[in-house]
C-alpha positions in Angstrom: 131.2 160.8 238.3 129.2 158.7 240.7 126.6 161.5 241.0 126.1 161.7 237.3 122.6 160.3 236.5 119.9 160.0 233.9 116.7 162.0 234.6 113.3 162.0 232.9 111.2 165.2 232.8 107.8 164.6 234.4 105.3 166.7 232.5 102.7 166.4 235.3 104.9 167.8 238.1 107.3 169.8 235.9 110.3 168.3 237.7 113.2 166.1 236.7 112.9 162.5 238.1 115.8 160.3 238.6 116.0 157.1 236.5 118.1 154.2 237.6 121.2 154.3 235.5 124.7 152.9 235.5 127.8 154.9 234.8 130.8 153.1 233.3 133.8 155.4 233.8 136.1 153.2 231.7 134.0 153.2 228.5 132.5 156.6 229.3 128.9 155.4 228.8 125.7 155.6 230.8 123.0 152.9 230.4 119.4 152.9 231.5 116.2 151.2 230.6 113.0 153.0 229.7 109.6 151.9 228.5 108.3 155.4 227.4 109.2 158.1 225.0 110.0 161.2 227.0 112.6 163.9 227.5 115.7 162.6 229.2 118.9 164.2 230.3 122.2 163.4 232.0 123.2 165.7 234.8 124.9 165.8 238.1 123.0 166.9 241.2 125.4 167.4 244.1 123.7 168.1 247.4 124.9 168.0 251.0 123.4 168.6 254.4 124.6 170.7 257.4 124.5 167.8 259.9 126.2 164.9 258.0 129.7 166.2 257.8 132.0 163.4 259.0 129.0 161.1 259.5 129.8 157.4 258.6 127.0 157.5 256.0 127.8 160.9 254.5 128.7 159.5 251.1 125.7 157.2 250.8 123.3 160.0 252.0 124.8 162.5 249.5 124.5 159.9 246.7 120.9 159.1 247.4 120.1 162.8 247.7 121.8 163.4 244.3 119.4 160.8 242.8 116.4 162.6 244.5 115.7 159.4 246.4 116.5 160.8 249.9 115.3 164.2 250.9 116.5 166.4 253.8 114.4 168.6 256.1 113.4 172.2 255.2 116.1 173.4 257.6 118.9 172.1 255.4 119.5 169.1 257.7 119.2 165.4 257.1 119.0 164.1 260.7 120.9 160.9 259.9 120.1 159.3 263.3 116.4 160.1 263.1 113.5 157.7 262.5 111.5 157.5 259.3 107.9 156.4 258.8 106.7 153.6 256.6 105.3 156.2 254.3 108.7 158.0 254.0 110.4 154.6 253.3 107.8 153.7 250.6 108.3 157.2 249.0 112.1 156.5 248.8 111.4 153.2 247.1 109.1 154.8 244.6 111.5 157.7 243.9 114.2 155.1 243.2 112.3 153.8 240.1 112.0 155.5 236.7 
């Protein structure tokens, strides 16, 4: 249930974009804030990478990937011990916003 999220459809890019949301499993509700009228949906996006099995950050990496915040490499790897640039870090911050 942790990978269940709210997404907004971006008409310009024709892609679903993650919107920060909170899932309350006890009340079975999802809350999120928006300032625009748009198409929204709730879905689960489960993703994993070949090189993070048994890595200490596997759960966090998969959670951020499910929210489209963190991306892997075209090879299907994440390279968890690799470096990221300032631009890649800034892109993750932007993707974390709705």
